[in-house]
mmCIF file of the C-alpha atoms, coordinates in Angstrom:
data_MODEL
# 
_entry.id   MODEL 
# 
loop_
_atom_site.group_PDB 
_atom_site.id 
_atom_site.type_symbol 
_atom_site.label_atom_id 
_atom_site.label_alt_id 
_atom_site.label_comp_id 
_atom_site.label_asym_id 
_atom_site.label_entity_id 
_atom_site.label_seq_id 
_atom_site.pdbx_PDB_ins_code 
_atom_site.Cartn_x 
_atom_site.Cartn_y 
_atom_site.Cartn_z 
_atom_site.occupancy 
_atom_site.B_iso_or_equiv 
_atom_site.pdbx_formal_charge 
_atom_site.auth_seq_id 
_atom_site.auth_comp_id 
_atom_site.auth_asym_id 
_atom_site.auth_atom_id 
_atom_site.pdbx_PDB_model_num 
ATOM 1  C CA . UNK A 1 1  ? 0.000   0.000  0.000   1.00 0.00 ? 1  UNK A CA 1 
ATOM 2  C CA . UNK A 1 2  ? 1.267   3.482  -0.873  1.00 0.00 ? 2  UNK A CA 1 
ATOM 3  C CA . UNK A 1 3  ? 2.076   6.005  1.818   1.00 0.00 ? 3  UNK A CA 1 
ATOM 4  C CA . UNK A 1 4  ? -0.440  8.851  2.066   1.00 0.00 ? 4  UNK A CA 1 
ATOM 5  C CA . UNK A 1 5  ? 0.627   12.080 3.730   1.00 0.00 ? 5  UNK A CA 1 
ATOM 6  C CA . UNK A 1 6  ? -2.091  13.295 6.070   1.00 0.00 ? 6  UNK A CA 1 
ATOM 7  C CA . UNK A 1 7  ? -0.459  16.506 7.255   1.00 0.00 ? 7  UNK A CA 1 
ATOM 8  C CA . UNK A 1 8  ? -0.647  19.867 5.518   1.00 0.00 ? 8  UNK A CA 1 
ATOM 9  C CA . UNK A 1 9  ? 2.533   21.660 4.557   1.00 0.00 ? 9  UNK A CA 1 
ATOM 10 C CA . UNK A 1 10 ? 0.943   25.011 3.697   1.00 0.00 ? 10 UNK A CA 1 
ATOM 11 C CA . UNK A 1 11 ? -2.014  26.978 5.030   1.00 0.00 ? 11 UNK A CA 1 
ATOM 12 C CA . UNK A 1 12 ? -3.728  30.261 4.151   1.00 0.00 ? 12 UNK A CA 1 
ATOM 13 C CA . UNK A 1 13 ? -6.861  32.113 5.159   1.00 0.00 ? 13 UNK A CA 1 
ATOM 14 C CA . UNK A 1 14 ? -9.634  31.784 2.566   1.00 0.00 ? 14 UNK A CA 1 
ATOM 15 C CA . UNK A 1 15 ? -11.280 34.819 1.008   1.00 0.00 ? 15 UNK A CA 1 
ATOM 16 C CA . UNK A 1 16 ? -14.665 33.708 -0.288  1.00 0.00 ? 16 UNK A CA 1 
ATOM 17 C CA . UNK A 1 17 ? -15.450 34.663 -3.890  1.00 0.00 ? 17 UNK A CA 1 
ATOM 18 C CA . UNK A 1 18 ? -18.080 33.846 -6.483  1.00 0.00 ? 18 UNK A CA 1 
ATOM 19 C CA . UNK A 1 19 ? -15.572 34.322 -9.330  1.00 0.00 ? 19 UNK A CA 1 
ATOM 20 C CA . UNK A 1 20 ? -12.030 33.536 -8.112  1.00 0.00 ? 20 UNK A CA 1 
ATOM 21 C CA . UNK A 1 21 ? -10.527 30.190 -7.073  1.00 0.00 ? 21 UNK A CA 1 
ATOM 22 C CA . UNK A 1 22 ? -8.419  29.876 -3.929  1.00 0.00 ? 22 UNK A CA 1 
ATOM 23 C CA . UNK A 1 23 ? -4.909  30.821 -5.115  1.00 0.00 ? 23 UNK A CA 1 
ATOM 24 C CA . UNK A 1 24 ? -2.345  28.039 -4.783  1.00 0.00 ? 24 UNK A CA 1 
ATOM 25 C CA . UNK A 1 25 ? 0.590   29.470 -2.799  1.00 0.00 ? 25 UNK A CA 1 
ATOM 26 C CA . UNK A 1 26 ? 3.174   27.679 -4.929  1.00 0.00 ? 26 UNK A CA 1 
ATOM 27 C CA . UNK A 1 27 ? 1.977   29.432 -8.071  1.00 0.00 ? 27 UNK A CA 1 
ATOM 28 C CA . UNK A 1 28 ? 1.831   26.176 -10.035 1.00 0.00 ? 28 UNK A CA 1 
ATOM 29 C CA . UNK A 1 29 ? -1.286  24.359 -11.178 1.00 0.00 ? 29 UNK A CA 1 
ATOM 30 C CA . UNK A 1 30 ? -3.955  24.450 -8.481  1.00 0.00 ? 30 UNK A CA 1 
ATOM 31 C CA . UNK A 1 31 ? -4.878  20.874 -7.589  1.00 0.00 ? 31 UNK A CA 1 
ATOM 32 C CA . UNK A 1 32 ? -7.278  22.016 -4.879  1.00 0.00 ? 32 UNK A CA 1 
ATOM 33 C CA . UNK A 1 33 ? -7.059  22.010 -1.117  1.00 0.00 ? 33 UNK A CA 1 
ATOM 34 C CA . UNK A 1 34 ? -8.879  20.735 1.932   1.00 0.00 ? 34 UNK A CA 1 
ATOM 35 C CA . UNK A 1 35 ? -10.388 23.191 4.390   1.00 0.00 ? 35 UNK A CA 1 
ATOM 36 C CA . UNK A 1 36 ? -10.588 23.919 8.067   1.00 0.00 ? 36 UNK A CA 1 
ATOM 37 C CA . UNK A 1 37 ? -13.839 25.628 9.071   1.00 0.00 ? 37 UNK A CA 1 
ATOM 38 C CA . UNK A 1 38 ? -13.468 27.757 12.195  1.00 0.00 ? 38 UNK A CA 1 
ATOM 39 C CA . UNK A 1 39 ? -17.103 28.808 12.709  1.00 0.00 ? 39 UNK A CA 1 
ATOM 40 C CA . UNK A 1 40 ? -20.014 26.535 11.750  1.00 0.00 ? 40 UNK A CA 1 
ATOM 41 C CA . UNK A 1 41 ? -22.457 27.368 8.945   1.00 0.00 ? 41 UNK A CA 1 
ATOM 42 C CA . UNK A 1 42 ? -23.279 26.538 5.342   1.00 0.00 ? 42 UNK A CA 1 
ATOM 43 C CA . UNK A 1 43 ? -20.347 25.997 2.977   1.00 0.00 ? 43 UNK A CA 1 
ATOM 44 C CA . UNK A 1 44 ? -20.702 26.369 -0.805  1.00 0.00 ? 44 UNK A CA 1 
ATOM 45 C CA . UNK A 1 45 ? -17.689 25.061 -2.703  1.00 0.00 ? 45 UNK A CA 1 
ATOM 46 C CA . UNK A 1 46 ? -16.494 24.090 -6.160  1.00 0.00 ? 46 UNK A CA 1 
ATOM 47 C CA . UNK A 1 47 ? -14.734 20.736 -6.103  1.00 0.00 ? 47 UNK A CA 1 
ATOM 48 C CA . UNK A 1 48 ? -11.717 19.891 -8.254  1.00 0.00 ? 48 UNK A CA 1 
ATOM 49 C CA . UNK A 1 49 ? -14.113 17.909 -10.461 1.00 0.00 ? 49 UNK A CA 1 
ATOM 50 C CA . UNK A 1 50 ? -16.081 21.116 -11.139 1.00 0.00 ? 50 UNK A CA 1 
ATOM 51 C CA . UNK A 1 51 ? -19.103 20.346 -8.970  1.00 0.00 ? 51 UNK A CA 1 
ATOM 52 C CA . UNK A 1 52 ? -20.718 23.290 -7.173  1.00 0.00 ? 52 UNK A CA 1 
ATOM 53 C CA . UNK A 1 53 ? -22.336 22.052 -3.966  1.00 0.00 ? 53 UNK A CA 1 
ATOM 54 C CA . UNK A 1 54 ? -23.653 23.491 -0.707  1.00 0.00 ? 54 UNK A CA 1 
ATOM 55 C CA . UNK A 1 55 ? -22.890 21.595 2.497   1.00 0.00 ? 55 UNK A CA 1 
ATOM 56 C CA . UNK A 1 56 ? -25.638 22.723 4.868   1.00 0.00 ? 56 UNK A CA 1 
ATOM 57 C CA . UNK A 1 57 ? -24.920 23.040 8.586   1.00 0.00 ? 57 UNK A CA 1 
ATOM 58 C CA . UNK A 1 58 ? -21.192 22.310 8.485   1.00 0.00 ? 58 UNK A CA 1 
ATOM 59 C CA . UNK A 1 59 ? -19.725 22.017 11.947  1.00 0.00 ? 59 UNK A CA 1 
ATOM 60 C CA . UNK A 1 60 ? -16.407 23.616 12.821  1.00 0.00 ? 60 UNK A CA 1 
ATOM 61 C CA . UNK A 1 61 ? -13.504 21.334 11.946  1.00 0.00 ? 61 UNK A CA 1 
ATOM 62 C CA . UNK A 1 62 ? -11.756 19.786 8.972   1.00 0.00 ? 62 UNK A CA 1 
ATOM 63 C CA . UNK A 1 63 ? -13.510 19.498 5.612   1.00 0.00 ? 63 UNK A CA 1 
ATOM 64 C CA . UNK A 1 64 ? -11.839 16.642 3.697   1.00 0.00 ? 64 UNK A CA 1 
ATOM 65 C CA . UNK A 1 65 ? -13.124 17.502 0.210   1.00 0.00 ? 65 UNK A CA 1 
ATOM 66 C CA . UNK A 1 66 ? -10.649 18.658 -2.440  1.00 0.00 ? 66 UNK A CA 1 
ATOM 67 C CA . UNK A 1 67 ? -11.903 22.142 -3.393  1.00 0.00 ? 67 UNK A CA 1 
ATOM 68 C CA . UNK A 1 68 ? -10.903 24.959 -5.735  1.00 0.00 ? 68 UNK A CA 1 
ATOM 69 C CA . UNK A 1 69 ? -13.273 27.708 -4.573  1.00 0.00 ? 69 UNK A CA 1 
ATOM 70 C CA . UNK A 1 70 ? -15.355 28.740 -1.584  1.00 0.00 ? 70 UNK A CA 1 
ATOM 71 C CA . UNK A 1 71 ? -18.265 30.862 -2.791  1.00 0.00 ? 71 UNK A CA 1 
ATOM 72 C CA . UNK A 1 72 ? -19.253 34.086 -1.044  1.00 0.00 ? 72 UNK A CA 1 
ATOM 73 C CA . UNK A 1 73 ? -22.909 33.572 -1.987  1.00 0.00 ? 73 UNK A CA 1 
ATOM 74 C CA . UNK A 1 74 ? -24.256 30.550 -0.141  1.00 0.00 ? 74 UNK A CA 1 
ATOM 75 C CA . UNK A 1 75 ? -21.484 30.383 2.473   1.00 0.00 ? 75 UNK A CA 1 
ATOM 76 C CA . UNK A 1 76 ? -22.255 31.402 6.043   1.00 0.00 ? 76 UNK A CA 1 
ATOM 77 C CA . UNK A 1 77 ? -19.401 29.488 7.696   1.00 0.00 ? 77 UNK A CA 1 
ATOM 78 C CA . UNK A 1 78 ? -16.440 31.715 8.610   1.00 0.00 ? 78 UNK A CA 1 
ATOM 79 C CA . UNK A 1 79 ? -12.799 31.600 9.639   1.00 0.00 ? 79 UNK A CA 1 
ATOM 80 C CA . UNK A 1 80 ? -12.006 29.184 6.816   1.00 0.00 ? 80 UNK A CA 1 
ATOM 81 C CA . UNK A 1 81 ? -8.408  28.072 6.221   1.00 0.00 ? 81 UNK A CA 1 
ATOM 82 C CA . UNK A 1 82 ? -7.106  26.310 3.095   1.00 0.00 ? 82 UNK A CA 1 
ATOM 83 C CA . UNK A 1 83 ? -4.621  23.477 3.639   1.00 0.00 ? 83 UNK A CA 1 
ATOM 84 C CA . UNK A 1 84 ? -2.269  21.931 1.095   1.00 0.00 ? 84 UNK A CA 1 
# 
Protein backbone atom coordinates (compact mmCIF):
# COMPACT_ATOMS: atom_id res chain seq x y z
CA UNK A 1 0.00 0.00 0.00
CA UNK A 2 1.27 3.48 -0.87
CA UNK A 3 2.08 6.01 1.82
CA UNK A 4 -0.44 8.85 2.07
CA UNK A 5 0.63 12.08 3.73
CA UNK A 6 -2.09 13.30 6.07
CA UNK A 7 -0.46 16.51 7.26
CA UNK A 8 -0.65 19.87 5.52
CA UNK A 9 2.53 21.66 4.56
CA UNK A 10 0.94 25.01 3.70
CA UNK A 11 -2.01 26.98 5.03
CA UNK A 12 -3.73 30.26 4.15
CA UNK A 13 -6.86 32.11 5.16
CA UNK A 14 -9.63 31.78 2.57
CA UNK A 15 -11.28 34.82 1.01
CA UNK A 16 -14.67 33.71 -0.29
CA UNK A 17 -15.45 34.66 -3.89
CA UNK A 18 -18.08 33.85 -6.48
CA UNK A 19 -15.57 34.32 -9.33
CA UNK A 20 -12.03 33.54 -8.11
CA UNK A 21 -10.53 30.19 -7.07
CA UNK A 22 -8.42 29.88 -3.93
CA UNK A 23 -4.91 30.82 -5.12
CA UNK A 24 -2.35 28.04 -4.78
CA UNK A 25 0.59 29.47 -2.80
CA UNK A 26 3.17 27.68 -4.93
CA UNK A 27 1.98 29.43 -8.07
CA UNK A 28 1.83 26.18 -10.03
CA UNK A 29 -1.29 24.36 -11.18
CA UNK A 30 -3.96 24.45 -8.48
CA UNK A 31 -4.88 20.87 -7.59
CA UNK A 32 -7.28 22.02 -4.88
CA UNK A 33 -7.06 22.01 -1.12
CA UNK A 34 -8.88 20.74 1.93
CA UNK A 35 -10.39 23.19 4.39
CA UNK A 36 -10.59 23.92 8.07
CA UNK A 37 -13.84 25.63 9.07
CA UNK A 38 -13.47 27.76 12.19
CA UNK A 39 -17.10 28.81 12.71
CA UNK A 40 -20.01 26.53 11.75
CA UNK A 41 -22.46 27.37 8.95
CA UNK A 42 -23.28 26.54 5.34
CA UNK A 43 -20.35 26.00 2.98
CA UNK A 44 -20.70 26.37 -0.81
CA UNK A 45 -17.69 25.06 -2.70
CA UNK A 46 -16.49 24.09 -6.16
CA UNK A 47 -14.73 20.74 -6.10
CA UNK A 48 -11.72 19.89 -8.25
CA UNK A 49 -14.11 17.91 -10.46
CA UNK A 50 -16.08 21.12 -11.14
CA UNK A 51 -19.10 20.35 -8.97
CA UNK A 52 -20.72 23.29 -7.17
CA UNK A 53 -22.34 22.05 -3.97
CA UNK A 54 -23.65 23.49 -0.71
CA UNK A 55 -22.89 21.59 2.50
CA UNK A 56 -25.64 22.72 4.87
CA UNK A 57 -24.92 23.04 8.59
CA UNK A 58 -21.19 22.31 8.48
CA UNK A 59 -19.73 22.02 11.95
CA UNK A 60 -16.41 23.62 12.82
CA UNK A 61 -13.50 21.33 11.95
CA UNK A 62 -11.76 19.79 8.97
CA UNK A 63 -13.51 19.50 5.61
CA UNK A 64 -11.84 16.64 3.70
CA UNK A 65 -13.12 17.50 0.21
CA UNK A 66 -10.65 18.66 -2.44
CA UNK A 67 -11.90 22.14 -3.39
CA UNK A 68 -10.90 24.96 -5.73
CA UNK A 69 -13.27 27.71 -4.57
CA UNK A 70 -15.36 28.74 -1.58
CA UNK A 71 -18.27 30.86 -2.79
CA UNK A 72 -19.25 34.09 -1.04
CA UNK A 73 -22.91 33.57 -1.99
CA UNK A 74 -24.26 30.55 -0.14
CA UNK A 75 -21.48 30.38 2.47
CA UNK A 76 -22.26 31.40 6.04
CA UNK A 77 -19.40 29.49 7.70
CA UNK A 78 -16.44 31.72 8.61
CA UNK A 79 -12.80 31.60 9.64
CA UNK A 80 -12.01 29.18 6.82
CA UNK A 81 -8.41 28.07 6.22
CA UNK A 82 -7.11 26.31 3.09
CA UNK A 83 -4.62 23.48 3.64
CA UNK A 84 -2.27 21.93 1.10
